[in-house]
C-alpha positions, 0 to 999 in steps of 0.5 A: 696585678699581672697575668698569671695562669692557672690549672683546672682539675676539680676540687677534689683533685686539687683543683687549681693552682695559680702563678701569682705575685706573694705580695698581691696574695699578702694583699686579698688577706687582713693586716697582720693575717698569715694565711693557714692553707698552702692552696692560697699561696703562689705555685711559684713566688715572682720575688726571690725567696730571700726576699720573701721570706724577709718580709715574713714575720717569724714565729718569734716576732709579735704581731700587731692588731688593727689597733696596733697592740702588740700580740704574743708570738705562737711560741711565747703564747704556747709557752704561758699556757701549758703547764709546767712538768718535770719528770716527778711531780706537777707543779701546783697551781700559784695563789693567784692566777698570772696576769695574760692581757693577751687574752684581752686583746682582739682575735687574731688570725688562726696561725696567731693562736693555739688553743691550750693543749689537754696534756695529762700528768706523767703521774697518772698517765691512763687519766683521760683528758677531757673532750674539747667542744668547739662551734663552726661558723662559715661566712662568706660563701654567699651565692657562689652556691658552695657552702652546702658542698663545703659543709659536706667536706669540711673536716671542722663540720665533720667532727661533729664539734668535738675534739681531743686536742687543740692542736686537732682543731687546728688541723682541721681548720687549716684542711678547710682552708685549703678546701674552701679555695680549691672549691672556689677556684673549681668554680672559677673564684680565682682571687677567692681566699679563706681565713679560718680563725678561733674565738675563746670566751667564757670556755666556748671555742668557735672555729670561724671560716671567713670566705672572700670569693672575689670576681668569678673569672671567664674564658676568653680566647679558645686556641686548639693546637691540633694536626688537620682533621675530617672534617676540619673542625672536628677537634673545635666541634668536639670541645663544648666550650664557649668564650664567655663561659665561666671557668668551671673545673667540671665544665672544661674537663668534661669538654676534654673527655668528650674531645678525648670520645669524640676523636676515636669515634671518628677514626683517630684510634691513638688521639691524646688530649695534652695539658691545657693552659689558662692564662689568667688576667685580672684586668678583664678577669679572664682566662685564655685557654689553650689545649694541645691536641695530638690527633694520630693518623686517621685510620680504618679497620683492617684484620683482628689478631688474637693472643693468650694461653688459653683461648677460646675461640680463634681470630676467625669466629671473632671476624664473625662477631664484628659488626663492623666491616674491613676499609670501614673508618675506624670507631670506637664505639664498633671496639667497645661493641666487639669486647661487649660481644665477646664477653656476652659469650660467657667463655673468657674470664678476661678478655681486652680488645685494644687498637693497634697501629699498622704503619701501612696505607688504607682507604681515601688516605687512611692507616690501617689499625689492627684490633689485638683481642688479648683473651684468657678462657674461663671455665666452660662448664655450668651448673644451674638450678630454678625452684618453684611452687604454684598452687595446682602446678606443685613444687618444681626443680629444675637443673642444668649442666651446660659446657659452653664451648664442647663444639668450639666455637661457641658449640654448647651441650645442655642436659637437663632435668626437671624433678616436680611433684606433678611434672618430671622429665629429662632432655639435651640440647645443642646450641650454636652462639653467632651460627654464621651471623652475629647474634643468630643462636642455632638450636637442637634438641629432644626430649622426654616428659611425664605431666599430670595435672588436673586437666590432663596427664600426658607421656610426651617425647619430642624433637624440636630445632630453631634459628634465633635472636634473643635478648642476654642480659648484656644485649637486651635487643629491640627486636628479637625472632625466632623460627624452626620446626617440632615433631612430638608424639603423645600420649594423653588421658582425654575427658570425652564427656565433660557431662559424665568426666568419662576419659580415655587415653589417646596418642597423639603424633604433631608437627608444628612450624613455631614462629615468634617476632618480639620487640622490646623497649623495656629498660632491663630484662629482668626488672623493668622499671620503664618501657613496654614490650610487645611479643607474637607468636603463632604456631600452624600446626598439624594434630594425627589421631585418627585423621589429620587436624590442621589448625592455628596456635597464637597468642599476642602479649603486652606488657607496660611498665610507668617509673611514678617515682623512683621506688614506685612502678605501676606495671600492666598485661595483657594477653589474647590467644586462639586456636582457629581450624578445628574443634577443641575435642580434635586438639590433645589437651596438652596443646588446648588453652587454659589460664590460671597460675603465676604466669596467667591470672593470680589467685587460682590454681595452674590452668584452674579458669576455663571451661569443667568437667562434671568434676570441676575439673579444667578441660581446656579451650580455645581461646583467651583474654587476661590482664594484670595490673600491678604496683611494685614498690621497692626499698633498698634490697626489698619490695612490695607488690599489690596487683589484681589479675583478670582473664578467662579461658572460651570453647570458641575460637575468638575470646568473648571478654565476659565472664571474666574472673578476677584475683587479688593478692600481695607479695614480697620481692627481695632483689638479687644482682640477677633478678628479684626473688618472688614469693606472691599469695592471691585469692579469687574474687568470687570463689566457686565451687572447686577453685583454690582459697588462696594461691602461693606462687615462688619464683625467680623474676617479676610476675610480667 
């Protein structure tokens, strides 16, 4: 047999067609058998069609079995099996069955056998025909490892041994022949054949799929036809194929996809990978591989252009968002980054970024490439809401109205309102995203707030401004930061004598410089399952109430997530905090440290832990330590959790890690596309007088 060519496409895409002699194909099948599947036949005949057809038995010819006994043709066999009918009557069966010696002959191939059709008489068209039942036997896949994949896609197996007609069984068998051959070709078995046949004995029908894999072909010489590149071996280095590897469709397609990926990452924005050619040599059981590649010019970035009927912002702001510099070598990863950054603004209903050839010479022998952004602005306004409940905190609903581009580019106005049983407030915020620099956000706001908790009651008005770099659902950043300034005035109810619970109202004027830095190695912003996060917040602050009292408020949080299995995650959290440089009584109650509640130590009410007055109302402290361990088990869109939390608040500036209080509980999760809905119930261990018997927490997102 001479050399032939193969096309490499995975079996689901009709993997491989071979240019092969029909005579050679006949040599691979059982004498007298005609393969059922076109997949096992030649893509292009070598002998003329008239000579090829002359070798083929016609539908009326007899076919002999191995013993030489003539077998009936398909047509005559069907005629002998089909009941004869007229338009008016069905002929009664003969008194004695007609002799059918062909049934005693050895089993012929599938195309030479037809199981009797189940035909309802015309006199009773509504009569249900009996279901044909069959068994399936698969032989020959052996060490190819393809039998499980075949069974998973097999029409015969998928039919679960039932068919309405015999023709349906035959059709499924034809499909499975083609499937088996495609699977063999997809793994390099280019001499492989498959033959389906039917056995009928004692009224039982069995479909037999006989597979002959043949030899497995390996890659021979590898030849690449491509223009010059920098570096010179870029195309070959990007093609992870080696001489001696088996010709596996998925491997070859993946290697070629890697070439199509790596060339644009290294300056070749318009590279195209052509159609491969594999020349099979049965003598050596190898296939010489040839791949043409059009590299196109090596490019460098120049400018951004944009178009669209409704534009969110212009190309000037896009130049702020891009991460590359003009003149740098073109890199498709930076183009993808720009596209994701534009999507992350939330201002587009559709946006596409494509390279454009300019034909103009760039630096280092390159050609300038422009990026064209086709945009369509989306609705800029958003209404959002959040509802939660916590023991000691009551019901709390928060709603916001946002115009994300009221002051282009990316100048947002946010109006918020809080309505709760123990907290009410309004706020207004101006926010500029990508403010002069990628990922930098400037924000300024004003708020009015009333809080009435067991620890304090406060009426507060404040203004604030900050610059930050924060994570978003699209861009979860490893490093985040913020720094800013806040000024507020607050009138609060203060416990001046814990022994008598005597209270007075005082007004505080407070100024602070809040700063925060975070490091995030978790895998998800709202529902992490692996990794860890660390966050340090510090705020030098001064309070004026009779006298000026400077102090430092600081907290450090560390959380970690470990996946025990795909369904079970162990999560842990710890926190330490301090107020240093001032006595507790010189700090406004709303600025002191508290613990207890859904984001702190579950099992206790909001702000319930720590020093208390004679009425068991919390008065706050200057330091805290907390921890939590949680097991999260997920099944589908639902999940359950079990947790242990612990912590305590101290009057001292340094946490003592003593007198710890613990809470235990369980919870449920309903996972949505914007994060899990959370409901937890917990109870304190060794409950003290005045403490909650249990605490309920409802919200969005994991507890930590």
